[in-house]
Structures are given as structure tokens and as C-alpha cells.
N, C-alpha and C positions, 0 to 999 in steps of 0.2 A: 445426531446422537447426543445423549446426555453424557455427563462426565463418567458416571458409573458404567454406562454401556461401552464407552471408549476403554475404560479400565478392564472391562470384561473381555473385550477383544484382545487386549494386550496380554491378559492372563492366559487366555486360550492359546495364543501364539506361543507362549513359553512352555505350555504343557507338553509333555511327551506322551502323545496318544490321547485316549479318551478320558474325560472326567464326567462327573455326574452333576445334576442340578442340585442335589443335596449338598455336595461338596462345595459348589459355587456359592450356595446360600450361606454356608458356614464361613467361607472366606470373606464374603462381602457383608456379613451381618444383616441379612435380610431374609425374607421368607422364600421358599421354593417357588411360590407363585410369582413373586417379583422377578426372580431369575428367569422363569419361563416367559414372562412378558417382555423382559429385556432381550432375550434371545430372539423373540418374534420381531422386535423392533430392529435389532441388528441385522437379522436376515433380510428384512425388507430394504434396509438402507444399502446393504452390500450387493443387492441383486444385479446391479449394473456393473459390478466390479468383478475381477477374476479371483474372487474370494467366496468361499462357501462355508456355511455353518452346517455340518453334517450331524444329524441327530438319529442315533440308531438304538432301537429298543434293546434292553439288557446290557448295552455297552456304555451308552451315555452320549456325550457331545464332544466334537472336536472341530478345530478350525483347519480348513484346507486352503492354502494360498498357492495360486498358479505360479510356476517358476518364472522369475523375471520381474514380478510385481513387488514394489516396495511398500509394504503395508504400514511401515512406520510413518508414512506421510499423514496417516489418519490422526496420529497423536504426536506430531513432531514438536508441539509446544512444550512437552514434558511438564505441564502444569495440571495434569489429571489428578483429581482428588475425589475419593469416595469416603463418605463419612461413616465412622464407626457408630455403634449403637449409642455409646456415651455422648458422642458429638451430636447425634440426632436429638437426643433428649434435651440437650442444652438449646439447640435451635428451636425445638418445639416450645420450650419454656419461654424463650424470648418472644416468639411469635404470639403466644397467648397473652403476654404482658403488653404488647404494643398494638393489639387489635381489640376492637369493640367486641367482635365475635369471630370465630374461625371454625370451619368444619373439618372433619376428618379427610374429606375429599381434597380440600384445599391444601392441607398439610401434606397429603400423599403426593400431590402434584408438585409442590415446592421442593420436596425432598426426593422426588423420583423413586418412591417406594410404594409398595402395595398398602391398601387401607388396613389390612391385617397387621402389617409391620408397624403402622402408626398407632394402632390400638395397643400393641405390646409396648411401644415406647412411651405411651402416655402414662403408664402406671408409675414408673420412677419419677416422671415429671410432676405428677400429681402428689406423690409422696414428698418431694422437695418443697412444693408450694405449701403443703399442709404443715410441714415443720416450721414454716415462717408465717403461720396463721393466715394463709390465703387459700380460699376454697375454689375448686374447679367445678363450675356449674355446667351440666350437660342437658340440653333440651332437644327433643326430637324435632326435626324440620326447622331448627333454628341454628344450632351449632353450640360451641363451647365458649364460655366467658369466665372471667375471674370475679370473685366476690370477696371483699374485705375492705379494711380501711385504706383509702387511696395512698396515703403516705407510706403505709406498710407495704403495699404492692410495689411502689417505686423503690423502697429500700431493699426489698427482696431482690430486685434486679441489681441494685448496687452490690449486695452481698454476693450475688452470682458472678458479677464481674470480678470481684476480689478473689473469689474461689478459683475461677478459671485462670486468672492471671497468675496466681501463686502456683497453680499446677502446670502452667505452660500449655494448657489445652487451647480450645477455640478462642479466637479473638471476638469478644462480644461487639466491639465497635464495628468490625467488618460485617457481622450479621445484621446489625441495625442499619448500616448504610445500604446493604443489599435489599432489605425488605421494608424499611420505614417509608411511610407515605407522606413524608415531609422532605424538605430540601436536605440532602445528606450533609451539606456543608453548614447547616444552620447552627450546629453546636460549636464548630470551630469559629464561625463568625461572631457568635455571642461572646466567646472567650476573648477574642481580639478586642471587641468593644469594651468589655469590662477592664481588661488590662490597660487599655489606653486611657479610659476615663479615670481609673484609680491610681495610675502610675505604678503598677505592680507587674511582676512576671511570675506565672505559675511554674512549678517544677515540671520538667519534661515527663518524669515518671508518673505524674498525676494527671496529665492532660488527657490521656486516653479515657480514664474513668470519668472525668468531668464531662468530656464531650459525649460519651455514651449516655450518661444520665440526662444531659440536656436533650439529646435526640429522643430518648425513651419518654421523657416527660412531655415533650412536644407532641409525640404520638398519642399519649394518653389524653392530653388536652384536646387534640383534634378529634378524638373519639367521644368527647363530652365528659371525661372523668376529671374531677377537680379535687384538690387538697382542701380539707375543711379544718377549721379550728386554729389555724396559724394567724398570728398578728404581725403587723409591720412596725418597724422601729423608724423613727424620724431620721436617725443617724445613718440609715441604709440608703438615703436618697440618691447618692451618686451611683451606687451599684444598681439600684432599681431602674433609674433612667437609662442606664446603659443596656440593661436587659430588655426593657420595653421598646427601645428605639428600633429594634430589629425584628419585631413580632407583629407586623401588620396582618390582619386576617385571623389572628388567634384570640379567642375569648379567654383572657387570662384573669383569674380571680386573685383577690388579695392573698389567699392561701397558696395558690400556685406561685405567685411572685415571691412570697416569703420562703417557699421551698427552694426556688432558684437561688435566692440570697444565701440560704443555708448551704447549698451545694458549693458555692464559691467560698464561703467561710470555712468549709470542711476540706479545702484543697490546699496542699502544700505549696508554699511560695519560694521562689528563688530570691527575690528581693522586693523592695517596696515598703512603704510605711504602714504600720499597723493602724487600724481604726480605733484609737484609744478611747473614743467616746461611746463605743458600743457598751451596752449594759454588762455583758459578760467580760469585757476586757479588763475592767477594774479588778475583778476577782482573779483573773488569769495573771495580770501583772503582779498583784500582791503575792499570789502563790509562787510565781517565778522568783521574785525577790527573796521570799522566805526559803525556797529550795536552795538557791545559790548561797545565801548567807549561812544556812545550816550546813551545807556541803563544805564550804570553806572552813567553817568553825570545826567540824568533826575531823577534817583532815589536816588542820593547822596550816592552811595555805592562805595566801593573800586574798582578801576580798575585793581588791581593786582589779576587776577583770575587764577584758575587752568588751566595750558596749555592744559590738557586733555579735559576739557570742551570746550575750544576754538576750539580745533581740531575737536571735535565731531560736534559742530555747523557748522564749515566750511565744513566738509565732508557732512553733511546733506544738507546744502545749495547748495553745488556743485551738488549733485544728483538731488535735486529739480529743479535747473536751467536747467540741461540737459533734464529732463523729460518734462518740460514746453516748452523748445525750440523745442523739437521733438514731440510736440502735444500728449504727453502721459499723461493721466489723473492722478491726485493725489487724492486718496481716504483716508479719515481719519475717522475710525469708532467712534472715540471719539470727533469728531468736535463739535457736538451740546452740549455735556457735558462741554467741555472746554469753549465754547463761553458763556455759561450761568453761570457756577460756577467759572470761572476765568475771568469775564468780563472786569475788569480794566486792568489786565495784557494783555488780548487779544487786548484791544484797543490800548495800548502802542505798542505792537508788530506789529499790523497792521500799525500804523503810521510810525514806523521805517522801516518796509519792503517797504512801498510805497515810501519812500525816496531813496531806492536803485534800484527801478525798471528800471529807465532810463539807469543807468550804466550797469545793467545786461541784459537789453533787454527783460524782461519778465514782466508779470502781475501776481502777486501772488494771487491765489484763496483762499477762506476761509479755505479749508482743509490744505493748507500749512501754512497759518498764525497760525492755531491751533497747528500744529506740532511744529513750532518755539516757540510758547507760552510755550509749555512744557519745552523746553530747557531754556527759560528765567526764568521760575519758579524755575528750579534747580539752575540757576545762582544766582537768588535773594536769595534763601534759603542758598546757600553756602557762600554768601558774605555779608549777613546782619543779624544781630541779633535783634530780636524784644524785647530782654530783658524781655521775658515773664516769670515772676514769680508771678503767680496769688496769691492773698492774700485772706485768708479765716478766718472765725470765726467758731469755733467749739461749738456746743450747746449740752450739755450732761445732761441727767436727772437721771443718775444712780450713781452719786458720783465720787470721785477722781479716783477710780480704773478704772471705765469705761472711764473716760476722758483720763487717761494715756494710756490705751490700744488703744483707737481710734487714739490718736496722734501718737503713735508708729507705728500703721498700716499704717497711712497716710504717714509718713516719709519713710516707707519701700517701698510702692508702688508708691508714688508721691513725690520724693525728690524735684521737682521743686516748689511745693506748699509751701507758707509761711504762717504759722499759726499765725495770729495776736493776737488772744485771745481765751481762753476757758472760756465759761460762762454758767450760768444757764438760764433756759427759762425765768425767771422773769427779767433777765438783758439784754436780747438779743437786744431789741430795742435801749437801751442806748448805748450798745457796738457797734452796727451796725452804729449808728449815729456818734460815735466817731472814729471808725476805717475805715468805708466805704470800706468793703471787696468787692471782685469781686463776691463772692457767699458765702453761708452759708452751712455747713455740720452739720446736726442735727441727734441725735439718737432718737428724739421724733418727732411726727408729728407737723409741724409748718407752719404757713402761715403769711407772712409779706408783706406789701405793698411796691411795687417797689424794691423787693429784691428776688433773686432766691435762693431757699432752696432745698437741696438734703437730703431726709430722708434715713438714712443708718442704717445697723446693726453695732453695735460697733466692730464686728469682720471683717467688710468689706468683705462681700461675693462677689461672682463673678458678679452678676448684679449691685451691688453697685460700684464696680471698673469700670465697663463699663460705668455707668452713669457719674462718675467723669471724666473719660477719654474723654467722649463726650463733657462735659462742657469745659474742657481745650482746646480741639480741636476747639470748636466754638469761644472761646476767642481769640485764635491765629489767626483764620481766620478773625474775625472782626477787630482786630488790624492791621493785614496786609492790609486789604482793606482800612481802614481809612488812613493808611500811604500812600498807592498808590494813593488814591484820591488827597491828598494834593500835592504829587509830580507830578502827571500827569497833573493836572489842576492847575497850579500855579496862574493863573489869572482868576478870576471868571467873566464871561461876563454878567450874568443875575441874577436878584434877584428872590425871591420866587414868587413874583407876576407875573413875566414874565413866569416862569415855570408852575405854576398852575393857570389856569383860574377859576374864581368863579363857572362857570357852570359845571366844571368838578370835583368839590369837594362836598363831602357829609359828614355830621357830625352826631354823635350819632346814627348811623345806628344799627339796631338790627337783629341779626341772630346768631345761634349756629353752623351753618354748614360752614366750610371753603370754600367748593366748591361754595356754594351760595354766600358767601362773595366776592369771586373773580368775579363772574358774576355781582353782584350789583356794585362793584367798576368799572367794565369795561363798564357798561350800558351807561353812558354819551358819551363815546368815540364811541360806536357803533351807538348810536342815531345821532351823528353828522357826521357819515360817515368816521371817522378817522381810524377805524379798522374794519375788517370784523367780523361777528358774530362768525365765527369759531375760532376766537382768544381766546375765553373763554375756550373752550374744550382743545385747545392746551396748554394753561397755566396750566390747571388742570393736563393734562397728564404729563407735565414736572415736576410738583411738585411730582406727584405720582412716577415717575421713577427716578428722580435725588435727591429727598429729599429736606430738608429745607435750602439749601445753601443760598437762597435769604433772609433769616432772619439773616443777618450779623450785623444788629443793633438790639439789644434786643427789641422784641415786635413790630418791624416794618418789614413788608414783602414787598420786592420789586419784583413784579412778571412781567414776560414778556415772549414772545415767539419769533418765527422766524419772520423775516421781510416780508415774503410772504403774511401774512395776515394783514399787516400794510399799510395804504394808505398815511399816513402823520405822521411825528414825533409828538408825543403827550404824555401827562401824566395826570393821574387822581389820586385823593386821596380820601380814605374813612376812617374816624375815627369811630371806633365801640364804642357803649355805654358801652359794657362789653367785656373783653378779651375772645377770643375763642381759642380752641385747633386747631392749624394749621398744616396741613400735614397729610400724611398717614403712614409714616415710624416712625421717631422719632418726636412725636408731640411737638410743642412749643407754648407758649402763644403769641398771636398777638393782638395788639390794633389798629394798623394802617395798611391799605393795600394800596400800591401805585402801580398802573398799568403803565408800561412803554411801549410805542410803538415807536420803532426806526427803520427807514429805513437806516440811515447812520451809526452812531456810538453811543456810550453810553454817549454822552455829557449831556443829561438830567439827567441821574443817577448820574454822577460825580458831576455836579453842585449842585444838591439837597443834596447829601451826604456832600459836603463841608459846605453847610449852616447848616445842622443838627449837624455837628461836632463842630460847634462854640458854646463855652460856654455851657449852659444847654438847648440848643434847642432840643436835643434828648428827654429829659424828657418833655419839654413844649408841643411838638407836640402831645404827647400821651394824653393830657388833654384839648386840645382846643375844643371849641364847635361852632365856627363860622369862617367865612372867614376873618373877621377883626382880630381875634386873630391870625390866620395863618400869615397874613401880618405883624404882630408885631414882628415876629422872626427877630433877628438881624444877620448881617453878619460880618465877621472879617474885611472886607475892610472899611466900612463906620461907623460901630457902630450904625447906625440908622436903622429904620424899612425899609423893602424891599418892 
């Protein structure tokens, strides 16, 4: 029996009574005819066993198993898999790409479905191919084949691999190994030869796509399809020889060989020397040096960086440029997280990469900007010290022994913390005013205005340690962002009155629900058509999934979503009458919610943060009750109201 037929038996066994062919067709995403054919096959297979498929008119079908027979032996492997329609469409698309021609009957046999099901599945497959400028040609008594530029056909499979990998759906490499009419290990063997010849290692995350493209290309070559218009570079000799040494019996053209070289150039590496004499390398090296020099200059950090980090950035940029020039999509599963939680660094990276596009001849998409942002974050952390030594006041209610024990435990777990004072509860307000700590650690429940307090056990148990770590992490994140704002936006173009219009501000609003608070803050932007209503749910979803990264200034939440739901750059502010618990993971107190809608870049956010960072504006904005008070906030440029 086929896998679906085994799954059909299992489904019938679990049914309570009769079911219909129509219901089974719906469950298994095939036609009723395919189900009837499967039932016939199952009935024939089971005829020698104490199992019966009972088919009764007007009732349907059910499975009858004689007492004492263990039917689970039929599918004991637990590896039964029935493909959904979406998966069948992917398989059909791959089979079309690696075959000279294929018939509906052949596809039906491979997929174990009816011809009618294949016809239905071909429609979305054909639409996908059409979007990538590849035509599906159907000829009676011949079959189906693809028509288009050979390199475009292969790149379409490349993009299909990236799409399925990012969605976590079918593994294209497994499909190729199951159906390719070439050695299924040919791809892996070629990779090993190239790595050995060039003294490099490719990244594990990229091996699958490279191996898939090699297998698919070999299948296309075996069918007589060749890449045209590509030229070979003398500098590619080592790579070319390694590729050719394992391809006896294949008629490989110069275009095919050049395409294989491009595949290897477009693959991420773990280590190994770059091929600096390739034509493209000179421009990539120059771009890398300019990017790093400008990055260090803008952020006022040392330009004497680790050569290994520079090499990694260059090799990543080299791969990205090759992929973009060869119309191969770049997917980054962390893109949205990086854009939101590292917004200032992303903005700087975007600006720097845009400055290199003309020289490199590419346009960098958001996914690649996010990847480069990750490298720049490492570069920043490696070459700049925030001198983060948080200062704390310890409050103990249990006498000297408790105080000494708590201080000793804090020194042991958090050597970076500087204890400014150990005091009694009755002295805490005076000591806080005098020492102005970053936060307070107390062994007794304590609530202070405008001061964060962590209540701990004197022995500092595991939850206590986690809370302190979280506070230190938030402090580092806040200080880094404030530093970046000052460096990225050296000249402020607009005052707070230009950023925040009166009709988009609300004061002394009342709610205890952070989700409702976001909706209330966004309401004027929706009312004026600046953002779509869906923007509210999107912002809530981001907070739920990514945490409270947007509260990088204490008690002020900067919330935003993707630009898809933004019609015009805009910003709104809502000051709450009472603080609320904000977020669904690690809740934090919030008094002010600022909604940002940006189509272009984060200039609204950066300009506003610069204003708030001046003197005591951060505290003043938490207590304003009117638009006039908001306008009274001063900037560092003029010293007057904005």
C-alpha cells in the first residue's frame, strides 16, 4: 500500500462509525475519485487479513477489524506521510524543473493521486512559474515542459528552496534526492571537492540550498538544458577544476560551469581565504572598508577593528552582492525582530549600505540590511565600552548580618554593580535623593516614586538573580540607544511641536489594559487616515512576540509596526493618568505611549528621543497634562521651548 492508503486505514480505524468518501477527500486533500481508488486498493490488500472495508450506500464506509488482530502492525513505523495540496504543488513544481518533459499520468503515479487532482494542483504551480518568467508548455501526446531562460529556470528553483526553507515546509533537497535521475550524492561530493581544493568551509545553514542547486542543475544538464551567455574568469580556475573533476559523463558548457562557480560564490562560508583577485572582490573590499570607516566615524568609535570581523563582513557582503546580481532572493527570519529591537542601528546600516549601492550595482533589500545590522552590532560591542557600572542602593530590614550577606551575594553574582549605600527603610528616600542610584535592591517590600525597586531574598535566589540581570540588560540597552541617537542624528531638524501635532496627543487617559492603551494612543492616527486600523493588532502582536524592547526609556513605550499598514509618516502620544503594567512577557511600568508610523526610516523616533534625552525632559514628559506643557520641553540646540 502507498503511504496515503496506510494513513487512510489509520484514519478509518480511529473513526467512530461510518464516514463518507467526500469527507475522506476533504481530509486528505484529494478528489473523491482518488479516495475510491485508494479504498479499492486497500480492500484488495486486506482481503487475506481479518480486516474488512465495509461500504454501505447512504451510510458510507467503515473499517471492521476482527477481535484479536493487531492492525497497527500495518503502520508500525509511524513514518506515514500524506502530502497536503500545498506540498503537492511544490513537488510538482520541482519535478517539472528537473525533467525534460513529464506527463500528468507520471505525476499522478509519483504522488499517488488521481489525474484530476494533478490537473487541479498544476494551476498554482503554473502561476508560481509565471511570476518568475517561466512558462509551462503543454503538448498533447508529449507532456509538459518548461520554457524560459535557463538561468532563470534554475534561479526559480533557488527561490523556491528559500521560500520553503523560510516557511518550514517541504525539504526541496529530499524531493530532489528522491526523484533526481542523477547520483543523489553528487551535490555533496562536489561541495567536498571544492572545499578541499580552495581551503574553505561553507556554513551549515547554506549547505542544503547549495547541494539542492547542484543536483537540480545536473538534472537540467542531463536533460540537455544549458546556461547561455555566462563567461569564465581565469581567477576561477581552482574552483572550476574541482567542479569538473567529478562530472564524467556530463556535457558541461562554459555557461554551466560559470553558473556552478556563481553558486559557490553565493554561498555563506564559515572560514577560508577570500579570492581577492576576482573582479568583483576589489569593489566589495573597497565597499567594506568604506562602510566600516564611515560606521566608526559616525559612532565615534575606534577604527582599529579585529581583522577577522572585517573579513567576515566582507565575505558576507560578497555573497549578498552575488545573490542580488543573480536575482536570488535573500531571506532573513530575524528581519522583523532586528528592525524593531535594533531600530537605530538598522537605520544607520541602511543609510551606509545605500551609499554603496551605485558602486556595487545592487539595491539592498530589508533582509540584507538586517543581516549587516547584526554584524555592525558585533562591531559596535567589540569596539565601544558603555562603561556600564550600574549604581544601586541596598535596603535591608534585618540588621547588619543581613546587609553584609546581601552585599556579598551581589558582589559574587554581579561584580559590575556598584553599591553606593546600604541603608534602613526609614533612610531610603534621603539616600536615594543623595546618591541617585540606577535602581534599588531591597529585602523588604518597598514602593518609591520615580525609582525602580527590586524586592529580593537576602540569599538572592534564582528568580531574584534573573530580575537583577534583566534590569542590568535593560539599562545597557537604554544607554546604547541613547548614545546611538546622539551619534546618528547629530543635527536635529525639527522641534517637538513639528513632531507631535496637538490633535494627535492625549493627556491623563485612563485604562488598566496595555492593549487597550495602544489602541487608544493610535486612534487619532486611524481617524485621520494616517495608518490602517490593522496597525493596532500588529503592534500588539509585536509586543507579545518580541517583548518590551520598545520601553528603552523608563516608563515610555515607543510602539510601531511594519510600514505596510502606514499611509504617511506620523506620530501620536498618549500620557496616562496612572502607570500601567505594559507587555505580556516581562511586564514594565509605562506612563507614556508613543505610536510611530514610518514609511521611510526612524527619523521621527530619533528626533523625539534626542529631545527627551536633553536635561530632565524624560521625567517632565511623564507628568505633563496639556499640549502647552509638552511644547515647553527644551532642546539642546536652542535652549528655548520647541
